[in-house]
ZAMARGU-4260 file (C-alpha; in steps of 0.2 Angstrom, whole numbers, plus 5000, padded with zeros to 4 digits):
<rodrens>
0) 4767/5120/5092 | 4752/5111/5100 | 4748/5115/5117 | 4733/5108/5128 | 4722/5120/5137
5) 4728/5112/5154 | 4740/5099/5160 | 4736/5082/5164 | 4747/5077/5178 | 4740/5059/5178
10) 4750/5056/5162 | 4764/5052/5175 | 4756/5037/5180 | 4750/5024/5168 | 4750/5005/5167
15) 4758/4997/5151 | 4751/4979/5146 | 4765/4970/5137 | 4769/4954/5129 | 4785/4945/5129
20) 4796/4940/5114 | 4790/4929/5100 | 4785/4911/5107 | 4798/4897/5105 | 4795/4885/5092
25) 4791/4871/5103 | 4780/4856/5101 | 4763/4853/5110 | 4762/4841/5124 | 4745/4837/5121
30) 4740/4823/5109 | 4731/4828/5094 | 4718/4816/5088 | 4715/4820/5071 | 4732/4826/5065
35) 4744/4811/5064 | 4763/4814/5068 | 4768/4810/5051 | 4757/4823/5043 | 4768/4837/5034
40) 4759/4851/5045 | 4760/4842/5061 | 4775/4852/5067 | 4767/4868/5063 | 4750/4863/5070
45) 4758/4858/5087 | 4767/4874/5088 | 4752/4884/5085 | 4743/4873/5098 | 4758/4875/5111
50) 4758/4895/5109 | 4740/4897/5111 | 4736/4903/5093 | 4724/4889/5090 | 4715/4877/5102
55) 4709/4859/5102 | 4691/4855/5105 | 4685/4843/5120 | 4689/4828/5109 | 4707/4834/5106
60) 4703/4837/5088 | 4711/4852/5078 | 4700/4851/5063 | 4713/4858/5051 | 4701/4860/5037
65) 4690/4872/5047 | 4691/4890/5040 | 4698/4904/5049 | 4688/4920/5052 | 4696/4937/5050
70) 4694/4941/5069 | 4704/4925/5072 | 4718/4930/5062 | 4719/4948/5067 | 4722/4941/5086
75) 4736/4928/5081 | 4745/4942/5072 | 4744/4953/5089 | 4749/4937/5099 | 4765/4935/5088
80) 4769/4954/5085 | 4785/4960/5095 | 4778/4977/5093 | 4761/4974/5099 | 4760/4979/5117
85) 4741/4980/5120 | 4727/4966/5126 | 4723/4951/5114 | 4705/4958/5111 | 4700/4959/5093
90) 4693/4976/5093 | 4709/4983/5101 | 4720/4974/5088 | 4709/4979/5074 | 4712/4998/5081
95) 4730/4994/5083 | 4734/4987/5065 | 4722/5001/5056 | 4737/5013/5061 | 4747/5002/5050
100) 4734/5001/5036 | 4735/4981/5035 | 4720/4977/5022 | 4708/4969/5035 | 4691/4971/5029
105) 4684/4971/5046 | 4694/4987/5051 | 4679/4998/5048 | 4665/4986/5045 | 4661/4976/5060
110) 4651/4962/5050 | 4666/4958/5040 | 4676/4952/5056 | 4667/4935/5057 | 4669/4931/5037
115) 4682/4918/5032 | 4699/4924/5024 | 4705/4919/5008 | 4722/4913/5005 | 4725/4928/4993
120) 4719/4941/5006 | 4731/4933/5018 | 4744/4935/5006 | 4741/4954/5005 | 4740/4956/5025
125) 4755/4948/5027 | 4765/4957/5014 | 4758/4974/5021 | 4763/4968/5039 | 4780/4967/5032
130) 4780/4985/5025 | 4775/4980/5006 | 4759/4986/4998 | 4756/4972/4985 | 4742/4966/4975
135) 4737/4948/4977 | 4749/4940/4963 | 4764/4950/4969 | 4759/4945/4989 | 4759/4927/4983
140) 4775/4928/4975 | 4782/4937/4990 | 4776/4922/5001 | 4785/4909/4988 | 4802/4920/4989
145) 4802/4920/5008 | 4798/4901/5011 | 4781/4905/5017 | 4772/4896/5005 | 4778/4882/4993
150) 4761/4881/4985 | 4750/4867/4982 | 4759/4856/4971 | 4776/4865/4971 | 4775/4873/4954
155) 4773/4891/4964 | 4762/4899/4951 | 4748/4912/4956 | 4735/4898/4953 | 4745/4885/4961
160) 4742/4895/4978 | 4723/4893/4976 | 4721/4912/4981 | 4703/4912/4981 | 4702/4897/4993
165) 4697/4901/5010 | 4711/4900/5023 | 4710/4885/5034 | 4717/4882/5052 | 4730/4871/5045
170) 4736/4883/5032 | 4737/4897/5045 | 4747/4886/5057 | 4760/4882/5043 | 4761/4899/5036
175) 4764/4908/5053 | 4776/4894/5059 | 4787/4898/5044 | 4785/4916/5046 | 4792/4915/5065
180) 4806/4904/5060 | 4812/4915/5045 | 4815/4930/5056 | 4808/4944/5068 | 4788/4945/5068
185) 4786/4963/5070 | 4774/4973/5061 | 4780/4987/5049 | 4764/4991/5040 | 4760/5004/5026
190) 4759/5023/5026 | 4742/5024/5018 | 4728/5013/5013 | 4734/4998/5002 | 4734/4999/4984
195) 4747/4989/4976 | 4760/5003/4975 | 4774/4992/4980 | 4770/4980/4965 | 4786/4984/4955
200) 4798/4977/4969 | 4792/4960/4965 | 4796/4953/4950 | 4784/4939/4944 | 4793/4924/4935
205) 4788/4919/4918 | 4772/4908/4917 | 4766/4915/4935 | 4749/4920/4929 | 4747/4905/4917
210) 4756/4912/4902 | 4774/4912/4896 | 4777/4931/4898 | 4781/4939/4912 | 4767/4950/4920
215) 4775/4966/4918 | 4777/4980/4906 | 4786/4975/4892 | 4802/4985/4887 | 4805/4991/4870
220) 4817/4978/4866 | 4807/4961/4867 | 4823/4951/4866 | 4825/4956/4885 | 4808/4947/4890
225) 4811/4933/4902 | 4803/4918/4895 | 4812/4903/4903 | 4806/4887/4906 | 4794/4884/4921
230) 4808/4875/4932 | 4818/4891/4932 | 4806/4896/4945 | 4814/4885/4957 | 4831/4895/4954
235) 4825/4912/4955 | 4820/4917/4973 | 4819/4936/4972 | 4824/4951/4963 | 4828/4965/4976
240) 4829/4984/4969 | 4838/4996/4982 | 4829/5011/4973 | 4816/5006/4959 | 4815/5026/4954
245) 4830/5035/4949 | 4834/5053/4943 | 4839/5053/4925 | 4856/5062/4927 | 4869/5050/4923
250) 4874/5050/4942 | 4859/5043/4952 | 4862/5024/4956 | 4854/5009/4962 | 4860/4991/4969
255) 4850/4976/4961 | 4852/4960/4970 | 4845/4943/4963 | 4843/4928/4975 | 4845/4911/4969
260) 4843/4893/4972 | 4849/4878/4962 | 4837/4872/4947 | 4830/4859/4960 | 4827/4872/4974
265) 4842/4869/4983 | 4852/4881/4993 | 4868/4887/4984 | 4885/4886/4994 | 4892/4902/5000
270) 4908/4898/4992 | 4900/4895/4975 | 4902/4909/4962 | 4894/4910/4943 | 4897/4923/4930
275) 4882/4934/4924 | 4881/4947/4909 | 4871/4961/4915 | 4862/4972/4901 | 4851/4988/4900
280) 4837/4989/4887 | 4838/5007/4889 | 4859/5009/4888 | 4860/5012/4907 | 4877/5011/4913
285) 4882/4995/4923 | 4897/4998/4934 | 4908/4991/4949 | 4911/5000/4965 | 4925/5010/4958
290) 4913/5017/4944 | 4922/5008/4931 | 4910/4999/4917 | 4908/4981/4918 | 4899/4970/4906
295) 4899/4954/4918 | 4898/4952/4937 | 4900/4937/4948 | 4889/4929/4960 | 4893/4927/4979
300) 4884/4911/4984 | 4865/4913/4983 | 4866/4931/4977 | 4872/4941/4962 | 4870/4960/4962
305) 4874/4975/4949 | 4876/4994/4951 | 4865/5004/4938 | 4867/5021/4934 | 4853/5030/4927
310) 4856/5038/4910 | 4854/5057/4906 | 4835/5058/4899 | 4823/5073/4896 | 4809/5061/4898
315) 4803/5047/4910 | 4806/5028/4904 | 4806/5012/4911 | 4820/5000/4909 | 4823/4982/4910
320) 4840/4976/4918 | 4844/4958/4915 | 4854/4945/4921 | 4861/4931/4911 | 4872/4916/4917
325) 4886/4913/4905 | 4901/4901/4905 | 4891/4889/4916 | 4898/4872/4918 | 4888/4867/4934
330) 4873/4855/4930 | 4864/4862/4944 | 4862/4879/4936 | 4858/4872/4919 | 4841/4879/4918
335) 4846/4896/4919 | 4858/4895/4904 | 4850/4906/4891 | 4838/4914/4901 | 4836/4932/4907
340) 4832/4937/4924 | 4823/4954/4922 | 4822/4968/4935 | 4812/4984/4932 | 4818/5002/4936
345) 4812/5019/4931 | 4821/5034/4925 | 4813/5052/4928 | 4820/5070/4925 | 4820/5082/4938
350) 4829/5098/4944 | 4842/5096/4956 | 4853/5106/4968 | 4868/5096/4967 | 4880/5099/4983
355) 4898/5092/4983 | 4912/5095/4995 | 4930/5093/4997 | 4941/5094/5014 | 4958/5099/5014
360) 4970/5096/5030 | 4988/5093/5027 | 4990/5083/5044 | 4977/5071/5035 | 4978/5068/5017
365) 4965/5056/5015 | 4953/5057/5000 | 4940/5067/5009 | 4926/5074/4998 | 4910/5069/4988
370) 4915/5074/4970 | 4910/5059/4960 | 4925/5052/4950 | 4923/5052/4931 | 4914/5037/4923
375) 4927/5025/4915 | 4919/5017/4899 | 4921/5000/4891 | 4932/5000/4877 | 4923/4991/4862
380) 4929/4972/4860 | 4935/4966/4844 | 4920/4953/4844 | 4926/4942/4830 | 4943/4939/4837
385) 4948/4924/4848 | 4958/4927/4863 | 4975/4924/4856 | 4989/4933/4848 | 4984/4949/4837
390) 4994/4959/4826 | 4996/4979/4829 | 4996/4988/4812 | 4997/5007/4819 | 4993/5017/4834
395) 4987/5035/4836 | 4990/5042/4853 | 4981/5058/4849 | 4965/5049/4846 | 4968/5034/4857
400) 4964/5022/4842 | 4974/5007/4836 | 4972/4996/4821 | 4974/4977/4825 | 4971/4960/4816
405) 4969/4943/4816 | 4966/4927/4806 | 4948/4922/4812 | 4932/4914/4807 | 4919/4926/4801
410) 4901/4923/4793 | 4898/4931/4776 | 4881/4938/4769 | 4876/4920/4763 | 4879/4912/4780
415) 4894/4903/4776 | 4909/4903/4789 | 4925/4909/4781 | 4942/4910/4789 | 4948/4927/4785
420) 4961/4940/4790 | 4950/4953/4798 | 4959/4971/4802 | 4950/4984/4813 | 4956/5000/4806
425) 4960/4994/4789 | 4953/4996/4772 | 4935/4989/4777 | 4925/5003/4784 | 4914/4990/4793
430) 4929/4987/4804 | 4935/5004/4811 | 4949/5006/4822 | 4947/5002/4841 | 4951/5012/4857
435) 4963/5006/4870 | 4963/5020/4883 | 4951/5011/4895 | 4956/4994/4892 | 4967/4984/4903
440) 4985/4987/4895 | 5000/4976/4902 | 5018/4971/4900 | 5020/4953/4903 | 5008/4950/4917
445) 5010/4968/4925 | 4997/4983/4922 | 5005/4998/4914 | 5000/5015/4910 | 4993/5022/4894
450) 5009/5031/4890 | 5020/5016/4893 | 5008/5006/4881 | 5010/5019/4867 | 5028/5021/4869
455) 5032/5002/4868 | 5019/5000/4853 | 5027/5014/4843 | 5045/5009/4846 | 5042/4991/4841
460) 5031/4996/4826 | 5046/5007/4821 | 5059/4994/4824 | 5049/4979/4815 | 5057/4970/4801
465) 5042/4960/4794 | 5034/4964/4777 | 5018/4972/4785 | 5027/4981/4797 | 5017/4974/4811
470) 5020/4968/4829 | 5011/4955/4839 | 5003/4957/4856 | 4991/4946/4865 | 4972/4948/4867
475) 4960/4943/4880 | 4944/4948/4889 | 4944/4949/4908 | 4931/4943/4920 | 4921/4957/4919
480) 4922/4958/4901 | 4934/4971/4896 | 4948/4970/4884 | 4966/4965/4889 | 4980/4970/4878
485) 4997/4962/4883 | 5013/4967/4877 | 5025/4952/4879 | 5044/4949/4877 | 5059/4955/4888
490) 5075/4958/4878 | 5086/4943/4879 | 5101/4953/4886 | 5091/4959/4900 | 5083/4942/4904
495) 5099/4933/4905 | 5107/4945/4917 | 5092/4942/4929 | 5090/4924/4929 | 5074/4925/4918
500) 5065/4932/4933 | 5049/4939/4925 | 5045/4955/4937 | 5063/4959/4937 | 5065/4958/4919
505) 5049/4969/4917 | 5056/4983/4929 | 5072/4985/4920 | 5063/4984/4902 | 5049/4997/4907
510) 5063/5009/4914 | 5071/5008/4897 | 5057/5017/4890 | 5057/5030/4902 | 5064/5048/4901
515) 5078/5055/4911 | 5073/5060/4929 | 5075/5078/4925 | 5063/5076/4910 | 5049/5069/4920
520) 5032/5077/4920 | 5014/5073/4928 | 5011/5064/4911 | 5024/5052/4918 | 5015/5049/4935
525) 5005/5034/4932 | 5019/5026/4923 | 5032/5028/4936 | 5019/5022/4949 | 5015/5006/4939
530) 5033/5001/4938 | 5034/5005/4955 | 5020/4993/4960 | 5031/4979/4951 | 5044/4983/4963
535) 5035/4983/4980 | 5029/4965/4974 | 5046/4957/4973 | 5051/4944/4984 | 5066/4945/4994
540) 5076/4934/4982 | 5070/4944/4967 | 5074/4961/4976 | 5093/4954/4979 | 5093/4949/4960
545) 5088/4966/4955 | 5101/4974/4968 | 5114/4965/4958 | 5109/4973/4941 | 5121/4987/4938
550) 5126/4988/4955 | 5110/4991/4961 | 5108/5008/4953 | 5092/5004/4943 | 5083/5001/4960
555) 5089/5018/4966 | 5082/5025/4950 | 5065/5019/4953 | 5065/5026/4970 | 5071/5043/4964
560) 5058/5042/4951 | 5043/5040/4962 | 5049/5054/4973 | 5051/5065/4958 | 5032/5063/4952
565) 5026/5064/4969 | 5033/5080/4971 | 5026/5086/4954 | 5009/5080/4960 | 5010/5089/4977
570) 5015/5105/4968 | 5001/5105/4956 | 4988/5101/4971 | 4995/5116/4980 | 4994/5128/4965
575) 4975/5122/4965 | 4972/5127/4983 | 4967/5143/4987 | 4981/5154/4995 | 4979/5159/5013
580) 4971/5144/5019 | 4979/5131/5029 | 4964/5119/5030 | 4947/5122/5024 | 4930/5113/5019
585) 4925/5118/5002 | 4907/5117/4997 | 4901/5118/4978 | 4883/5120/4973 | 4878/5117/4956
590) 4861/5118/4949 | 4856/5105/4937 | 4841/5105/4924 | 4830/5091/4921 | 4840/5078/4911
595) 4856/5081/4921 | 4864/5095/4912 | 4873/5108/4923 | 4867/5125/4921 | 4881/5136/4917
600) 4874/5154/4916 | 4863/5155/4930 | 4862/5173/4937 | 4860/5171/4956 | 4866/5166/4973
605) 4865/5152/4986 | 4865/5153/5004 | 4877/5139/5011 | 4878/5134/5029 | 4891/5124/5037
610) 4897/5123/5056 | 4885/5136/5062 | 4893/5148/5048 | 4882/5155/5034 | 4890/5162/5018
615) 4881/5169/5001 | 4891/5163/4985 | 4886/5167/4968 | 4885/5155/4953 | 4900/5159/4943
620) 4894/5159/4924 | 4903/5154/4909 | 4908/5171/4905 | 4917/5174/4922 | 4933/5171/4929
625) 4932/5156/4941 | 4938/5158/4958 | 4958/5152/4956 | 4953/5141/4943 | 4946/5128/4956
630) 4930/5124/4948 | 4919/5124/4933 | 4906/5136/4926 | 4889/5135/4934 | 4895/5130/4952
635) 4895/5142/4967 | 4908/5140/4980 | 4910/5143/4997 | 4927/5140/5009 | 4925/5138/5027
640) 4940/5138/5038 | 4933/5124/5049 | 4935/5104/5048 | 4923/5093/5056 | 4930/5075/5058
645) 4916/5062/5058 | 4898/5067/5052 | 4892/5084/5049 | 4880/5092/5036 | 4879/5107/5025
650) 4863/5116/5020 | 4860/5126/5004 | 4845/5137/4999 | 4843/5147/4984 | 4843/5166/4988
655) 4829/5179/4982 | 4819/5176/4965 | 4824/5161/4954 | 4834/5168/4938 | 4817/5172/4927
660) 4825/5162/4912 | 4824/5146/4924 | 4810/5150/4934 | 4799/5136/4926 | 4812/5121/4925
665) 4817/5125/4943 | 4802/5129/4951 | 4803/5114/4963 | 4819/5120/4970 | 4811/5138/4976
670) 4810/5141/4994 | 4818/5124/4999 | 4834/5121/5009 | 4844/5105/5004 | 4855/5096/5015
675) 4870/5085/5012 | 4878/5074/5024 | 4898/5077/5025 | 4910/5063/5033 | 4928/5067/5035
680) 4940/5052/5039 | 4945/5054/5058 | 4961/5054/5066 | 4966/5037/5077 | 4972/5042/5095
685) 4990/5043/5097 | 4997/5028/5104 | 5003/5030/5122 | 5011/5013/5122 | 5020/5000/5109
690) 5020/4981/5109 | 5029/4968/5099 | 5015/4961/5088 | 5011/4951/5073 | 4994/4956/5065
695) 4985/4949/5050 | 4972/4959/5040 | 4958/4948/5031 | 4946/4959/5022 | 4932/4952/5013
700) 4930/4957/4995 | 4917/4945/4989 | 4903/4951/4978 | 4891/4953/4992 | 4900/4966/4999
705) 4895/4977/4985 | 4879/4982/4994 | 4888/4984/5011 | 4903/4997/5006 | 4902/5004/4990
710) 4916/5016/4994 | 4929/5004/5000 | 4931/5012/5016 | 4934/4997/5025 | 4950/4994/5013
715) 4955/5013/5016 | 4954/5013/5034 | 4963/4996/5036 | 4978/5003/5029 | 4977/5017/5042
720) 4976/5003/5056 | 4991/4994/5049 | 5000/5011/5050 | 4995/5014/5067 | 4998/4997/5074
725) 5015/4996/5067 | 5016/4978/5070 | 5032/4968/5069 | 5025/4957/5056 | 5010/4963/5045
730) 5000/4950/5034 | 4988/4958/5022 | 4975/4948/5015 | 4961/4949/5003 | 4948/4936/5002
735) 4934/4931/4991 | 4932/4914/4982 | 4951/4912/4987 | 4963/4921/4999 | 4976/4931/4992
740) 4991/4938/5001 | 4994/4957/4996 | 5009/4960/5007 | 5018/4954/5021 | 5033/4960/5033
745) 5037/4976/5041 | 5025/4990/5042 | 5036/5001/5031 | 5037/4987/5017 | 5019/4983/5016
750) 5013/5001/5016 | 5023/5003/5000 | 5010/4992/4991 | 4993/4997/4985 | 4986/4983/4996
755) 4967/4986/4996 | 4967/5003/4986 | 4963/4993/4970 | 4954/4979/4977 | 4936/4975/4969
760) 4921/4965/4975 | 4921/4949/4966 | 4916/4930/4968 | 4911/4920/4982 | 4915/4922/5001
765) 4928/4911/5010 | 4933/4920/5026 | 4941/4904/5033 | 4952/4902/5018 | 4958/4919/5024
770) 4960/4916/5042 | 4969/4899/5038 | 4981/4908/5027 | 4986/4921/5039 | 4988/4908/5053
775) 5000/4899/5040 | 5011/4916/5040 | 5014/4920/5059 | 5031/4915/5066 | 5035/4904/5079
780) 5040/4918/5091 | 5032/4915/5107 | 5036/4933/5114 | 5025/4942/5101 | 5007/4944/5103
785) 4996/4938/5088 | 4979/4943/5082 | 4968/4943/5065 | 4957/4958/5061 | 4942/4951/5050
790) 4930/4962/5040 | 4917/4953/5031 | 4897/4952/5030 | 4899/4934/5038 | 4891/4925/5023
795) 4904/4912/5021 | 4908/4893/5017 | 4911/4884/5034 | 4919/4870/5028 | 4935/4875/5035
800) 4928/4882/5052 | 4931/4869/5065 | 4950/4867/5059 | 4953/4885/5058 | 4946/4888/5076
805) 4957/4874/5083 | 4972/4880/5074 | 4969/4898/5081 | 4967/4893/5099 | 4982/4881/5097
810) 4992/4895/5091 | 4986/4908/5103 | 4979/4920/5090 | 4965/4931/5094 | 4953/4935/5081
815) 4943/4951/5080 | 4928/4952/5068 | 4919/4967/5060 | 4904/4968/5050 | 4896/4982/5041
820) 4881/4991/5035 | 4862/4985/5039 | 4861/4971/5052 | 4849/4961/5040 | 4863/4959/5027
825) 4875/4950/5041 | 4878/4934/5047 | 4884/4939/5065 | 4882/4920/5071 | 4899/4916/5062
830) 4907/4931/5066 | 4903/4930/5083 | 4909/4912/5085 | 4925/4916/5077 | 4929/4929/5088
835) 4922/4922/5105 | 4931/4905/5103 | 4948/4914/5099 | 4947/4927/5114 | 4944/4942/5102
840) 4927/4952/5101 | 4915/4954/5087 | 4909/4971/5082 | 4896/4978/5071 | 4897/4996/5062
845) 4882/5003/5055 | 4891/5017/5046 | 4910/5023/5042 | 4911/5033/5058 | 4907/5018/5069
850) 4920/5008/5058 | 4933/5020/5063 | 4928/5018/5081 | 4927/5000/5080 | 4946/4999/5074
855) 4950/5012/5087 | 4945/4999/5100 | 4952/4985/5092 | 4969/4994/5091 | 4968/4997/5110
860) 4965/4980/5113 | 4979/4974/5102 | 4992/4987/5110 | 4987/4987/5128 | 4981/4968/5129
865) 4964/4974/5136 | 4947/4967/5132 | 4933/4978/5127 | 4915/4977/5126 | 4908/4974/5107
870) 4898/4989/5111 | 4905/5001/5098 | 4901/5018/5106 | 4889/5020/5121 | 4887/5038/5118
875) 4880/5033/5100 | 4871/5018/5104 | 4854/5023/5096 | 4854/5014/5080 | 4836/5022/5075
880) 4824/5033/5084 | 4806/5036/5077 | 4790/5045/5083 | 4775/5041/5072 | 4757/5049/5072
885) 4745/5036/5066 | 4726/5037/5067 | 4724/5044/5085 | 4739/5036/5091 | 4758/5041/5095
890) 4770/5026/5093 | 4788/5030/5100 | 4801/5017/5093 | 4820/5015/5097 | 4832/5002/5092
895) 4849/5001/5102 | 4867/4994/5098 | 4862/4976/5106 | 4880/4974/5112 | 4879/4989/5123
900) 4873/4978/5138 | 4873/4993/5152 | 4856/4999/5145 | 4844/4999/5159 | 4829/5007/5152
905) 4825/5019/5137 | 4814/5035/5141 | 4806/5048/5129 | 4806/5065/5135 | 4793/5078/5130
910) 4791/5096/5134 | 4775/5101/5142 | 4767/5117/5149 | 4768/5109/5166 | 4786/5104/5164
915) 4795/5090/5155 | 4788/5073/5155 | 4797/5057/5152 | 4788/5040/5146 | 4797/5023/5149
920) 4797/5012/5132 | 4793/4994/5135 | 4807/4983/5131 | 4803/4972/5116 | 4818/4963/5112
925) 4837/4964/5117 | 4838/4979/5106 | 4819/4987/5102 | 4810/4997/5114 | 4793/5004/5110
930) 4777/5012/5116 | 4760/5018/5109 | 4750/5031/5117 | 4732/5038/5113 | 4735/5056/5105
935) 4722/5063/5117 | 4734/5060/5132 | 4747/5069/5123 | 4739/5085/5119 | 4749/5094/5134
940) 4766/5091/5125 | 4775/5102/5112 | 4775/5087/5100 | 4780/5098/5085 | 4797/5101/5095
945) 4811/5089/5094 | 4809/5074/5105 | 4823/5067/5116 | 4826/5048/5118 | 4836/5045/5133
950) 4845/5029/5138 | 4849/5026/5156 | 4860/5013/5165 | 4855/5003/5181 | 4860/5018/5191
955) 4849/5030/5183 | 4865/5039/5174 | 4861/5045/5157 | 4873/5036/5145 | 4865/5042/5127
960) 4854/5055/5119 | 4846/5056/5102 | 4833/5068/5096 | 4819/5065/5084 | 4805/5073/5076
965) 4787/5066/5074 | 4781/5061/5056 | 4764/5059/5052
</rodrens>
């Protein structure tokens, strides 16, 4: 702790000089004689003059070609910077920005302050101001991708920017005008001297440095190099890598997002979607949010993204992830055909202490836990087959392989195309049998289990009457590049009795392959649930037809089969839980060697702490009897009797000396405490009232939601909302490029369906298509209240917006809108308007806990017909709090939920020898509060302790508290 030798009570009285929000973009009232109004820079120059950034001379001339000195530039930044709260003296500004390591040449050398600034230097300074440490080429590309500059001729190359040319008054007016228009102008800065450490976050397009090759390290496979024509640069805007450095452990992952425009540089509409093939030069896994491997991903308007999982490696490597447009029919995107857009990631092995957890509470059976689901790999495609009928020759259920053939075209060794019958798993060893376990398996149009697929194929092969003893099935490829094998053909005797209704005939046909109820085992669980899914999707008429078949006996049989396998599964789950524990939090700690392999014979213990309770657990070796067979070798397990709903954390520290055999490879884990955040899905409050309602649920599953909610918590939680509201009529809709009804009717009936459990992010966004579909499904009953709950990031087509808003108002339907994740990823303007104009409310949830709280507020609003504030949780309104020590100054910063309007002021409280002292932060915008103090004035305080941020209302009442520790 740091204590002063004496107390400075004068700290309680101080004066702050502060600036207001960023100047508005307005035109100057004064005539500018040397810049005509039709000049392309006139609007920017007028704005700069009007906002006192630059001035006119006595003749009202602007002199746009005069050079700018660095002293003038630093003051301009200070005048626009929302985080700057000092005087506009250049020395004060230099000192302030030195704490953020902006690469001004005059920070420590006063003589440089009067020198002219080059355009390239400005690019580096602006990038550092926005938090990126870039060299000049990457900084120039950053200006291009953020529409700060378009280059001198529009080619957008490094030379086209003229980086060595001196920055002029006209240049800086235009650059800063665009910067303020593009978003919040507030310094983020660097943590150390600029040295190009973030260069890998900006991808230089081909030809950028004057050649056709990208200016980054080449991957081993040169076929992955991006060598597209120059006009591709108009289309490629940026490539954002969430984490460019990953642990090479087959688990660590990153999200890569590519931002695009058309080949002419025009914006791509939000309802447009294109398909991209994603590949890794080092064999990394490309997966969807459920963990299943994908080959292809779909764009959402202007962005396309992919999740990459690092491979297991014992050496550090650099990988190239390539995005390639395929199956394109849009002339506006033709320049991307055959080209690869590359992102660079690095994989490095390192030792890990991996912490997983499971929570069990019989009253809340939601899937609470962090155990990573198994990776579902791709099955190899029959690459020479066309999407058509194929023959099945044999199937091996033990090896999960089958032999398939098709008459197709193949290029021989001489390069000649021949039409031949090609059989995988036949006599030609070049074409081995293929796997089917992880393919999409179907009967008619319905997904079925592996067991059903094998059973039907085996029976039909046995009954085959053709000479080759083969059967026919359909082969197709899914949108994400997975093979689809579809069995077709409902028996004529069945079809004729059910009016040839496909889903009814499919249920009857599939049930004929199932064993008797008493013979069901857990092996049949997935098969029964797949058949039940078809049943719940039947229309009322189809269900009536099924009831007529055999007097309704089969319908009851499907229900009985479902109860049977669910009981078997519950018994198996119960057997795996430790006896004598009604509810618990189970924490599992595993040591992992560099390269991703768990250590299974570690001799030692680990101290695990959760909810104030500390336990020591031994790592169970591969020669030991594991606790109740509930884990695997190498894992230390501790059970805690408590369950904390919402957010909590668990800590783990190795005890005593590290096992000598692993002392070298695990040395980085010694004397360190590792923390894992635990989230346990909370309950909703018990309803104290009921109301006859009709509610529609519209959830966005477009591709852009990949970066917002990778765990699909919004879908799982929305199912709980449906159960909680128990509306008279429920309309459950999934929306992306188009809107789809997943279920409608009573609560009991819709909850029988999978609803959002199997939904996956793909395609573009059209929220209003979903809302329009929901409005068409409401009844004409005027006695029931009607509401729609929308969850989305708001990036949507607006073509139907006016019509949908008018229809909602006419029908008296309130729309409640919810966004998730980082505020920067959300278009809250549309979501706010949709809610406000229909009498609903808009909410933003920064994490899963806040999403639960948002849904609770919406439930209360619908059931009790009350209006509620968009402030999610006043007691948790601090979105971010930081206290940073930089070069002699302590900066205190708080960001609050902007919807919580009852905040009158925000203070920071320090402990001192003479008592607690509070500093009031300056309000910089609607939700940002900030204050910078010289460190000398803070010597009396215990700055190493936790520092408390306090929000007060207008009456001086404390409404929220949050602690932070100082960072250097």
